[in-house]
C-alpha positions in Angstrom: -20.6 -21.8 16.5 -22.1 -25.3 16.8 -20.3 -27.4 19.3 -20.2 -30.4 17.0 -18.7 -28.5 14.0 -15.5 -30.2 12.8 -12.7 -27.8 12.0 -11.9 -29.8 8.8 -15.5 -29.5 7.6 -15.4 -25.8 8.2 -12.1 -25.5 6.3 -13.7 -27.3 3.3 -16.7 -25.0 3.3 -14.4 -21.9 3.6 -12.3 -23.2 0.6 -15.4 -23.7 -1.5 -16.8 -20.3 -0.7 -14.1 -17.9 0.1 -10.4 -18.8 -0.2 -8.2 -21.9 -0.3 -7.2 -23.4 3.0 -3.6 -24.5 3.1 -3.6 -26.5 6.3 -5.8 -27.5 9.2 -4.0 -28.6 12.4 -4.8 -29.2 16.0 -2.8 -27.3 18.8 -2.8 -29.4 21.9 -0.5 -29.0 24.9 -2.4 -31.6 26.9 -1.9 -29.5 30.1 -3.5 -30.5 33.4 -3.0 -28.9 36.8 -1.0 -25.8 35.6 -1.1 -22.8 38.0 0.1 -19.2 38.3 3.0 -18.9 40.7 4.8 -15.9 42.0 8.6 -15.8 42.0 9.5 -15.3 45.7 13.2 -15.5 45.3 15.5 -15.9 42.2 19.2 -15.3 41.8 20.5 -15.8 38.3 23.8 -17.8 38.3 27.0 -16.4 37.1 27.8 -19.3 34.8 26.8 -20.0 31.2 23.4 -18.9 29.8 22.1 -22.5 30.0 23.2 -23.2 33.6 20.3 -23.8 35.9 19.5 -21.6 38.9 17.4 -22.2 42.0 14.1 -20.4 42.3 11.5 -20.2 45.1 7.8 -19.9 44.0 4.8 -18.9 46.0 1.8 -21.1 44.8 -0.7 -19.5 47.2 -2.5 -21.0 50.1 0.8 -21.2 52.0 2.3 -23.5 49.4 5.9 -22.9 48.4 7.9 -24.8 45.9 11.7 -24.9 45.3 12.6 -25.6 41.7 15.4 -25.3 39.3 15.1 -23.2 36.1 17.1 -22.2 33.0 14.9 -19.2 32.4 16.7 -15.8 32.4 13.8 -13.5 31.8 12.3 -13.8 35.3 12.9 -11.8 38.5 11.6 -11.7 42.0 7.9 -10.7 42.0 7.1 -12.0 38.5 4.1 -14.3 38.1 4.9 -17.3 35.9 3.1 -20.4 34.4 4.1 -23.3 36.7 3.6 -27.0 36.6 3.7 -28.2 40.2 4.4 -31.9 41.0 1.4 -33.9 39.9 0.6 -31.6 36.9 0.8 -33.1 33.4 1.8 -32.2 29.9 1.4 -34.3 26.8 5.1 -33.9 25.9 6.4 -34.6 29.4 3.9 -36.7 31.1 3.3 -36.3 34.8 5.6 -33.7 36.5 7.4 -35.2 39.5 10.0 -33.8 41.9 13.5 -34.7 40.6 17.1 -34.0 41.4 18.7 -31.4 39.1 22.4 -30.3 39.4 22.5 -31.9 42.9 19.4 -30.1 44.1 15.8 -31.2 44.5 13.6 -29.5 41.9 9.8 -29.4 42.7 7.9 -28.8 39.5 8.7 -26.8 36.4 8.5 -23.2 35.2 7.2 -23.7 31.7 9.0 -22.1 28.8 7.0 -20.4 26.1 7.7 -22.8 23.3 6.0 -25.6 25.3 2.8 -23.6 25.4 2.9 -22.4 21.8 4.1 -18.9 22.6 6.8 -17.5 20.4 9.5 -16.4 22.9 13.3 -16.7 22.9 14.5 -20.2 23.7 13.8 -21.3 27.3 12.1 -18.0 28.3 9.4 -18.3 30.9 5.8 -17.0 30.2 5.3 -14.0 32.5 1.7 -13.2 33.5 0.2 -9.9 34.7 1.0 -9.0 38.3 -2.7 -8.9 39.1 -3.0 -12.7 38.7 -3.1 -14.2 42.2 -0.6 -16.9 43.2 -2.1 -20.4 42.9 -4.7 -19.4 40.4 -5.5 -22.6 38.3 -5.0 -22.1 34.6 -7.8 -23.3 32.4 -6.6 -26.3 30.4 -8.9 -25.2 27.5 -6.7 -22.2 26.9 -4.0 -24.6 25.6 -6.2 -26.4 23.1 -7.1 -25.0 19.7 -7.5 -25.5 16.0 -5.6 -23.5 13.5 -7.0 -23.1 9.9 -4.2 -21.6 7.8 -4.9 -19.6 4.7 -2.0 -18.3 2.5 -1.8 -14.6 2.1 -1.9 -14.9 -1.7 -5.5 -16.1 -1.5 -6.6 -12.9 0.3 -4.8 -10.1 -1.5 -8.1 -8.9 -3.0 -9.9 -9.1 0.4 -8.6 -6.5 2.9 -11.5 -7.4 5.2 -10.2 -10.9 5.6 -6.9 -9.7 7.1 -8.5 -9.6 10.5 -10.2 -12.4 12.5 -13.5 -10.5 12.7 -13.7 -10.4 8.9 -13.1 -14.2 8.9 -15.8 -14.6 11.5 -18.2 -12.5 9.3 -17.5 -14.8 6.4 -18.0 -17.9 8.4 -21.3 -16.6 9.8 -22.5 -16.1 6.3 -21.3 -19.6 5.2 -23.0 -21.3 8.2 -26.0 -19.0 8.1 -25.4 -17.9 11.7 -25.9 -14.5 13.2 -22.6 -12.5 13.5 -22.0 -11.1 17.0 -21.3 -7.4 17.1 -17.7 -6.4 17.3 -17.0 -6.1 21.1 -16.4 -2.4 21.8 -17.7 -0.3 24.6 -19.2 3.1 24.3 -16.5 5.5 25.7 -18.5 8.5 26.8 -15.6 10.5 28.2 -13.6 10.7 25.0 -15.7 13.4 23.7 -15.5 15.5 26.9 -15.1 19.1 25.7 -12.9 19.9 28.8 -10.2 17.5 27.4 -7.7 18.9 24.9 -7.5 17.5 21.3 -4.4 16.2 19.7 -3.2 18.5 16.9 -3.2 16.5 13.7 -2.0 18.0 10.4 -2.4 15.8 7.3 -0.3 17.5 4.7 -0.6 14.8 2.2 -4.3 13.9 2.1 -3.9 11.7 -1.0 -1.5 9.5 1.0 -3.3 9.5 4.3 -7.1 9.3 4.1 -7.7 9.4 7.8 -5.7 9.7 11.1 -7.3 9.1 14.5 -5.5 9.5 17.8 -6.0 9.4 21.6 -3.8 10.3 24.6 -4.0 7.8 27.5 -2.1 7.6 30.9 -2.2 5.4 34.0 -0.5 2.6 32.0 2.4 0.3 32.8 4.5 -2.1 30.6 3.2 -5.2 32.4 2.7 -8.5 30.5 -0.5 -9.1 28.6 -3.1 -11.7 29.9 -2.2 -15.3 29.1 -5.1 -15.8 26.7 -3.9 -12.8 24.6 -0.3 -14.1 24.6 -1.4 -17.6 23.5 -3.5 -16.1 20.7 -0.7 -13.9 19.4 1.7 -16.8 19.6 -0.6 -19.0 17.4 -0.5 -16.5 14.6 3.3 -16.1 14.8 3.6 -12.9 16.9 5.9 -12.6 19.8 4.4 -11.1 23.0 6.3 -8.0 24.2 4.2 -6.2 26.8 0.6 -5.4 27.3 0.7 -2.0 25.5 2.4 -3.3 22.3 0.5 -6.6 22.5 -2.9 -4.8 22.6 -2.1 -3.0 19.3 -1.0 -6.2 17.7 -4.0 -8.1 19.0 -6.4 -5.6 17.5 -4.5 -5.7 14.2 -5.0 -9.4 14.1 -8.6 -9.2 15.3 -9.9 -6.3 13.3 -7.3 -6.0 10.6 -6.5 -2.4 11.5 -2.8 -1.8 12.3 -2.2 0.6 15.2 0.9 2.2 16.8 1.6 3.3 20.3 3.9 6.3 20.8 5.4 7.3 24.2 3.3 10.5 24.8 6.2 12.0 26.6 8.0 12.1 23.3 5.2 12.8 20.8 2.7 15.5 21.5 1.3 16.4 18.0 1.0 14.7 14.6 2.1 15.9 11.2 1.8 13.5 8.2 3.9 14.4 5.2 6.5 13.0 2.8 10.0 12.7 4.1 13.1 14.1 2.5 14.6 11.7 0.1 18.0 10.5 1.3 17.5 11.5 4.9 18.1 8.9 7.6 15.7 7.5 10.2 16.2 4.8 12.9 13.4 2.4 13.1 12.2 0.3 16.1 14.6 -2.6 15.2 17.6 -0.3 15.7 18.5 -0.1 12.0 19.3 3.4 10.5 17.6 3.6 7.1 17.9 6.0 4.2 14.5 7.3 3.2 13.5 6.6 -0.4 11.6 9.2 -2.5 8.0 9.7 -1.4 8.4 7.9 2.0 5.4 9.0 4.1 6.5 10.0 7.6 4.7 10.7 10.9 6.3 13.7 12.5 5.9 15.5 15.8 7.0 19.2 15.9 9.1 18.6 12.8 10.9 15.5 14.0 10.4 12.1 12.3 8.8 9.6 14.7 7.5 6.8 12.5 7.6 5.4 8.9 3.9 5.7 8.2 2.2 2.3 7.9 5.6 0.4 8.0 7.4 0.8 11.4 7.7 3.1 14.3 10.8 5.0 15.3 13.3 4.1 18.0 13.2 7.5 19.6 9.5 7.4 20.3 9.0 3.8 21.2 7.2 2.5 24.3 9.7 1.5 27.1 9.5 0.2 30.6 9.3 3.8 31.8 6.3 4.6 29.6 3.2 5.7 31.6 1.2 7.5 28.9 0.6 6.8 25.3 -0.4 8.6 22.1 -2.4 5.9 20.3 -2.3 6.1 16.4 -5.0 4.4 14.3 -4.7 5.6 10.7 -5.6 4.8 7.1 -2.9 5.2 4.5 -2.8 4.9 0.7 -2.0 1.4 -0.4 0.4 2.2 -3.2 2.4 4.7 -1.1 3.0 2.2 1.6 3.8 -0.6 -0.8 6.4 1.5 -2.7 8.1 2.7 0.6 8.2 -0.8 2.1 9.6 -2.3 -1.1 12.2 0.4 -1.5 13.4 -0.2 2.0 13.1 -4.0 1.9 11.0 -3.8 5.0 7.7 -5.5 4.8 5.9 -5.7 8.2 2.6 -7.0 9.4 1.3 -3.5 9.3 2.6 -2.6 5.8 1.2 -6.0 4.4 -2.3 -4.9 5.6 -2.1 -1.2 4.5 -1.0 -2.5 1.0 -4.5 -4.1 0.7 -6.5 -0.8 0.9 -8.1 -1.0 4.4 -11.5 0.2 5.5 -11.0 3.9 6.6 -14.0 3.5 9.0 -12.1 1.1 11.2 -9.7 3.7 12.7 -11.9 4.9 15.5 -13.4 1.4 16.1 -9.9 0.1 16.7 -9.2 2.8 19.3 -12.5 2.0 21.0 -11.5 -1.7 21.2 -8.1 -0.7 22.6 -9.6 1.4 25.4 -12.2 -1.4 26.1 -9.4 -4.0 26.5 -7.0 -1.7 28.3 -9.5 -0.8 31.0 -9.7 -4.4 32.0 -5.9 -4.6 32.5 -5.2 -1.1 33.8 -7.8 0.1 36.3 -6.0 3.4 36.6 -6.4 4.2 32.9 -7.4 7.8 32.2 -8.1 9.7 28.9 -5.9 12.7 28.6 -7.5 13.9 25.3 -10.6 13.8 23.3 -10.7 11.4 20.4 -8.9 13.3 17.7 -9.9 12.4 14.1 -8.7 14.0 10.9 -10.7 12.7 8.0 -10.1 15.2 5.0 -12.3 13.3 2.5 -15.0 11.1 4.0 -15.3 7.8 2.3 -18.4 7.2 0.1 -19.4 3.7 -0.9 -20.7 3.2 -4.4 -24.3 2.4 -5.3 -24.3 -0.5 -7.9 -27.3 -1.4 -10.0 -27.7 -5.2 -10.2 -30.0 -6.8 -12.7 -31.5 -10.1 -11.6 -31.4 -11.3 -15.2 -27.7 -10.8 -15.3 -27.2 -12.7 -12.1 -29.2 -15.7 -13.5 -27.2 -15.5 -16.7 -23.8 -15.5 -15.0 -24.7 -18.1 -12.4 -26.3 -20.5 -14.9 -29.6 -20.9 -13.2 -32.6 -18.8 -12.2 -31.8 -16.6 -9.1 -34.7 -14.5 -7.7 -34.4 -11.1 -6.3 -35.1 -12.2 -2.7 -32.5 -14.9 -2.9 -30.0 -12.3 -4.0 -31.0 -10.0 -1.2 -30.7 -12.7 1.5 -27.2 -13.6 0.3 -26.0 -10.0 0.1 -27.5 -8.9 3.4 -25.8 -11.8 5.2 -22.5 -10.3 4.3 -23.5 -6.7 5.2 -24.4 -5.4 1.7 -27.2 -2.9 1.6 -30.0 -3.7 -0.9 -32.7 -1.4 -2.2 -35.5 -2.5 -4.6 -35.4 -1.1 -8.1 -38.4 -2.7 -9.8 -37.4 -6.4 -10.4 -33.8 -5.5 -9.8 -31.7 -4.1 -6.9 -29.5 -1.2 -6.1 -26.6 -2.7 -4.0 -24.4 -0.7 -1.7 -21.3 -2.7 -0.5 -20.1 -2.1 3.0 -17.0 0.1 3.4 -14.8 -2.9 4.2 -15.5 -4.3 0.7 -15.7 -1.1 -1.2 -12.1 0.2 -1.0 -10.9 -2.0 -3.9 -12.9 -5.3 -4.0 -16.4 -4.5 -5.0 -17.2 -1.7 -7.4 -19.2 -3.0 -10.4 -22.1 -5.3 -11.1 -20.0 -8.4 -11.9 -18.3 -8.1 -8.5 -21.7 -8.3 -6.8 -22.7 -11.2 -9.0 -19.5 -13.1 -7.9 -20.6 -12.7 -4.3 -23.9 -14.2 -5.0 -22.4 -17.1 -7.1 -19.9 -18.1 -4.4 -22.6 -18.4 -1.7 -24.9 -20.3 -4.0 -21.9 -22.6 -4.4 -19.9 -23.2 -7.6 -20.7 -26.9 -7.1 -24.4 -26.1 -7.4 -24.1 -24.4 -10.7 -25.4 -26.9 -13.3 -22.7 -28.0 -15.7 -23.4 -27.0 -19.3 -21.3 -27.2 -22.4 -20.6 -23.8 -24.0 -22.3 -23.0 -27.3 -19.6 -23.0 -29.9 -20.1 -22.0 -33.5 -18.8 -24.5 -36.0 -19.2 -22.3 -39.0 -16.1 -21.5 -41.1 -14.7 -18.0 -40.9 -13.4 -16.1 -43.8 -9.6 -16.1 -44.1 -8.0 -13.0 -42.5 -5.3 -12.0 -44.9 -3.7 -9.5 -42.5 -3.6 -12.0 -39.6 -2.0 -14.7 -41.8 0.5 -12.2 -43.2 1.5 -11.0 -39.7 2.0 -14.6 -38.5 4.2 -15.4 -41.5 6.2 -12.1 -40.9 6.8 -12.9 -37.2 7.7 -16.5 -38.1 10.2 -15.3 -40.7 12.0 -12.8 -38.5 12.1 -15.1 -35.5 13.3 -18.2 -37.4 15.4 -16.8 -40.2 16.7 -13.6 -38.7 16.9 -14.6 -35.0 14.8 -11.8 -33.7 13.1 -11.7 -30.3 9.5 -10.4 -30.1 8.4 -8.0 -27.4 4.9 -6.8 -26.5 4.6 -3.2 -25.3 1.7 -1.1 -24.0 -0.4 0.6 -26.6 -0.2 3.9 -24.7 2.7 6.3 -24.5 4.4 7.5 -21.3 4.3 11.3 -21.4 7.1 11.7 -18.9 9.3 9.3 -20.7 8.8 10.9 -24.1 9.4 14.3 -22.6 12.7 13.2 -21.2 13.7 12.0 -24.6 12.3 15.2 -26.2 10.0 13.2 -28.4 6.8 15.0 -29.4 4.1 12.5 -30.1 1.9 15.1 -31.8 -1.9 14.8 -31.8 -2.9 11.4 -30.5 -6.0 9.3 -29.8 -6.6 9.7 -26.1 -8.1 7.2 -23.5 -10.9 8.2 -21.3 -10.0 5.6 -18.6 -6.2 5.7 -18.6 -4.5 3.4 -16.2 -2.4 6.3 -14.8 -1.5 9.9 -15.1 0.5 10.7 -18.3 -0.7 7.4 -20.0 -3.7 8.8 -21.8 -2.3 9.0 -25.3 -2.2 6.0 -27.6 1.0 5.5 -29.6 1.4 6.5 -33.2 4.7 4.6 -33.7 6.2 1.5 -32.2 9.8 2.8 -32.0 9.5 4.5 -28.6 8.7 1.1 -27.1 11.8 -0.4 -28.6 13.9 2.5 -27.3 12.7 1.5 -23.8 13.6 -2.1 -24.5 17.1 -1.1 -25.6 17.6 0.8 -22.3 16.4 -2.2 -20.2 18.2 -4.9 -22.0 21.6 -3.3 -22.6 22.6 -4.3 -19.0 22.3 -8.0 -19.9 23.4 -8.3 -23.6 26.0 -7.0 -25.9 23.8 -7.4 -29.0 20.1 -7.1 -29.4 17.8 -8.3 -32.2 14.3 -7.0 -31.3 11.0 -6.8 -33.1 7.4 -5.7 -32.2 4.3 -6.2 -34.3 1.4 -4.2 -32.9 -1.3 -1.6 -33.4 -0.8 2.2 -33.7 -3.5 4.8 -33.7 -4.0 7.9 -35.7 -6.6 10.6 -34.9 -8.8 11.1 -38.0 -12.2 12.3 -38.9 -14.9 11.1 -38.6 -13.3 8.1 -36.8 -9.9 7.5 -35.3 -8.0 4.9 -37.3 -6.0 1.9 -36.1 -3.1 0.4 -38.2 -0.7 -2.5 -37.8 3.1 -1.8 -37.8 6.3 -3.8 -37.6 9.3 -2.3 -35.9 12.8 -3.9 -36.0 16.0 -3.0 -34.1 19.5 -4.3 -34.4 21.8 -3.0 -31.6 25.4 -3.8 -30.8 27.9 -2.7 -28.3 30.4 -1.4 -30.9 31.4 2.1 -31.8 31.2 3.1 -35.4 29.2 0.1 -36.5 26.2 2.0 -37.7 26.8 1.4 -41.4 27.4 -2.3 -40.9 24.3 -2.7 -38.8 22.2 -0.7 -41.3 23.4 -2.9 -44.1 22.6 -6.0 -42.1 19.1 -4.7 -41.3 18.5 -3.8 -44.9 19.4 -7.3 -45.9 17.0 -8.7 -43.4 14.1 -6.5 -44.7 14.9 -7.5 -48.3 15.1 -11.2 -47.5 11.7 -10.9 -45.7 10.2 -9.1 -48.7 11.3 -11.8 -51.1 10.3 -14.6 -48.7 6.9 -13.4 -47.6 5.9 -10.9 -50.2 7.7 -12.4 -53.2 8.8 -8.8 -54.1 11.9 -6.7 -53.9 12.4 -3.6 -51.8 13.5 -0.2 -53.0 14.7 2.7 -51.0 14.1 6.4 -51.4 15.3 9.6 -49.7 13.2 10.4 -46.6 13.2 12.5 -43.4 12.8 10.5 -40.2 9.4 10.3 -38.5 10.9 11.0 -35.1 14.0 12.0 -33.2 15.1 8.4 -33.2 16.1 8.7 -36.8 19.4 10.2 -38.1 18.6 12.6 -40.9 21.8 11.7 -42.7 21.1 8.0 -42.6 17.4 7.4 -43.1 15.6 6.1 -46.1 12.0 5.3 -47.1 11.2 1.6 -47.7 9.2 1.1 -50.9 7.4 -2.0 -52.2 5.9 -2.0 -55.7 6.7 1.7 -55.9 4.6 2.5 -52.8 6.1 4.0 -49.6 5.5 1.6 -46.7 8.0 2.6 -43.9 11.4 3.8 -43.0 14.8 2.4 -42.1 17.8 4.1 -40.6 20.1 4.4 -37.6 19.6 6.1 -34.2 21.9 9.2 -33.8 24.4 9.6 -31.0 22.3 12.4 -29.4 19.3 10.1 -29.0 21.4 7.2 -27.7 22.8 9.4 -25.0 19.3 10.7 -24.1 18.2 7.1 -23.6 21.2 6.1 -21.6 24.7 7.6 -21.5 26.2 4.1 -21.8 24.6 3.7 -25.3 27.1 6.2 -26.7 29.3 3.1 -27.1 26.6 1.3 -29.1 25.4 1.3 -32.7 21.6 0.9 -33.4 19.8 0.4 -36.7 16.0 0.5 -36.9 13.1 0.0 -39.3 9.4 0.6 -38.9 7.1 -0.8 -41.7 3.3 -0.3 -42.2 1.8 -3.7 -42.9 -1.9 -3.0 -43.7 -1.4 -2.3 -47.4 1.2 -5.0 -47.9 -1.1 -7.8 -46.6 -3.4 -7.4 -49.6 -0.7 -7.8 -52.3 -1.2 -10.9 -54.4 1.7 -13.3 -54.7 4.1 -12.4 -57.4 5.0 -15.5 -59.4 8.3 -15.5 -61.2 8.0 -17.3 -64.6 10.9 -18.7 -66.6 10.9 -18.1 -70.4 11.5 -20.8 -72.9 15.1 -21.7 -73.7 16.2 -19.3 -76.5 16.0 -20.9 -79.9 19.0 -18.8 -81.0 22.2 -17.9 -79.0 22.2 -14.8 -76.8 25.0 -12.3 -76.4 26.1 -11.0 -73.0 27.8 -7.6 -72.7 29.2 -5.8 -69.6 29.2 -2.0 -69.6 31.3 0.2 -67.2 30.5 3.9 -66.9 31.2 6.7 -64.4 28.4 8.3 -62.4 28.4 11.3 -60.1 29.1 10.1 -56.6 26.1 12.0 -55.2 23.6 10.2 -57.5 21.9 7.4 -55.6 21.4 4.0 -57.1 17.6 4.2 -57.3 18.2 7.2 -59.7 20.7 5.1 -61.7 18.3 2.2 -61.9 15.6 4.5 -63.2 17.9 5.7 -65.9 18.8 2.2 -66.9 15.1 1.1 -66.9 14.3 4.0 -69.3 16.5 2.5 -72.1 14.5 0.6 -74.6 15.9 -1.6 -77.5 14.4 -4.5 -79.5 17.4 -6.8 -78.7 17.6 -6.1 -74.9 16.4 -9.0 -72.7 17.5 -7.7 -69.3 20.0 -5.5 -67.4 21.4 -6.4 -64.0 23.8 -4.6 -61.6 27.3 -6.1 -61.3 29.5 -3.8 -59.1 30.4 -0.3 -57.9 33.9 1.1 -57.4 35.2 4.2 -55.8 38.9 5.2 -55.6 41.5 7.9 -55.8 41.9 7.3 -59.5 38.3 8.4 -60.1 38.5 11.5 -58.0 36.3 12.4 -55.0 33.1 13.1 -56.9 32.8 10.1 -59.2 32.3 6.3 -58.9 32.5 3.5 -61.4 29.4 1.3 -62.0 29.3 -2.0 -64.0 26.1 -3.5 -65.4 25.5 -6.7 -67.3 23.2 -6.9 -70.4 21.8 -9.8 -72.3 20.8 -9.4 -76.0 18.9 -11.8 -78.2 16.4 -12.2 -81.1 13.8 -15.0 -81.1 13.9 -15.3 -84.9 17.6 -15.3 -85.8 21.2 -15.4 -84.7 22.7 -11.9 -84.0 25.5 -10.7 -86.2 28.3 -8.3 -85.3 26.4 -5.3 -86.7 23.5 -6.0 -84.3 25.8 -6.1 -81.3 27.7 -3.0 -82.4 24.4 -1.1 -83.0 23.2 -2.0 -79.5 26.6 -0.9 -78.0 26.4 2.5 -79.7 22.7 3.0 -78.7 23.3 2.1 -75.1 26.4 4.3 -74.8 24.4 7.2 -76.3 21.6 6.7 -73.8 24.1 6.7 -70.9 25.7 9.9 -72.1 22.3 11.6 -72.5 21.7 10.9 -68.9 24.9 12.5 -67.7 27.1 9.4 -67.4 30.7 9.2 -68.8 31.9 6.2 -70.8 35.6 5.7 -70.0 38.2 5.2 -72.8 
């Protein structure tokens, strides 16, 4: 990195090219003269936790200091960060000898919070025992810049969840060479005389790769100061060198690791745990396992929640001398579901959720061994590197056309310029005439880069969005022909929302096979997707009602009455081409037993009012069998407009309501589904008023008895079949049923209007009409009372 590069300038370049920087801040302790000192003698007081205690420190070279401290995490023999008299801190100024609690205190044992290390309040920073007393501590360790990027800006970039990935990006931005990741070649880890760790991946779709190594000659000493400081600056609390090493590599490379006590874990099995079983995690909490929780087991015993958190029974303790080191690659969705179900999101799970590079597992172990050998000279390998990789990862080969790059970027971009940009971020490029075949690196190919436009985006961001010449888009100003169906749909939605108080929902166009199976709904032959978003979601819907059934189930928790509608596409398999149609589905639902008839009547009224308002037509009903199990065969009718069938209306039977949700047995639900395509083309029907009659009209009411089983559409047809020169119109007045009529009959009353445009009617005209109309009714099977 250039020495004169300003962190704020770098942050701006990173924002313009890669991701938005939230904050840039300087970390400065202003430390001068700090040393490492060994605790020669310390006796914690018996008073309160905050009472001070005397401590004697060996500062090397025969120097001894007597000081007072509130730290409780130290003991004799520990090496601590010490500010002797004459040292300086920005927050305290120059350190001087002072009287504390009646004793002279020479210097100060510095707590972690003053150095930027996340420890408990007033805890001292403990250094490795190998650090000699009196060793000066480099003041540069305590100075740094932090460039903060919010996680939400990096969810699509798993490679940027590690500092090395950030360094790779910065190297490309500044056009610098990226240093190789610092790992050593470990020749002895392939020694055939060493045993291998038995690794059994029983769920290969949930665990792509599992690498492990056995190590001994380790102790639980503190990590080096530089490592503790770096962990503290990213919000991690130092614990001990073994745990800190795994966390350090997770932050550095982006690959989470876990250290098991090898005395408690000797083999590895990866499989789903038993739903409802309990497991105690590292934080001491006993947790109930959700369904499909991926577990790490050893000889049948659970030892870790894969990708989330280790187990308490296999954790590294002060007595740990050997480790089984885990470095694995888990399925992102599996880890996300488990962490969400448990309410336990950790630094590890947050990274595994992003689809990490499976090629990093062995690299992370190499880095661990490289760093551990510097801290533990007695480190020995007790096993070969053990690596289970059931399905090796293959990166895609993506054809990239230079013409498309130029078109998307907005200026001419040559093949060599494209190559230079992509190779700077480790993309492989192969000439293909004037174009390129691009192979993204494994750390970009797990989810981020898979098609041509992904590659073009990489080129565009390094060219710089600010360097793309601004140009107004070409917009056609020609007038488009009116779309009758679209206009009709908008008027329909507006009517039901405004006049009937319905709430619109938008469902997926595909069906959920598992859901339909549970409701015993057979979708029949369907148009199928080739690139379905998930298993069981291949079939496109033929009706809208299953979507509304789902909406009823979800919303019944929050409301006692639902008024729902959906206007959308349905699909029918046909030859030679599949067909797409537009449907409208309506649902009225109310928490009220026995209200089906009232709701059905209310929904019929809404449909009829819509028809008159939008179509300027009336609606008729005809007997019909329901299209699906959501219809009650005894309460279902076809909806007809201008004599043509255009849908159905009915109620949902009790059996279906219970299948959706047992609680819906206390509800009533009416529904309708209407086909809109044919209705949209109907011309407006204009009602005309005739001239005021020149001669008086006569109005007569007729009451007659009809069989109770005869539906009104049949009665209306019989009335319409009557023809007479004097008849102007017939309208329905009322219907009556009662004990006086018997169980099989009902009384109907209609209103007639008579008239002649040439003369006034006389009594003989009216009587002749009365006899003719009564004869017509009798001929149709009706009875005239009296």
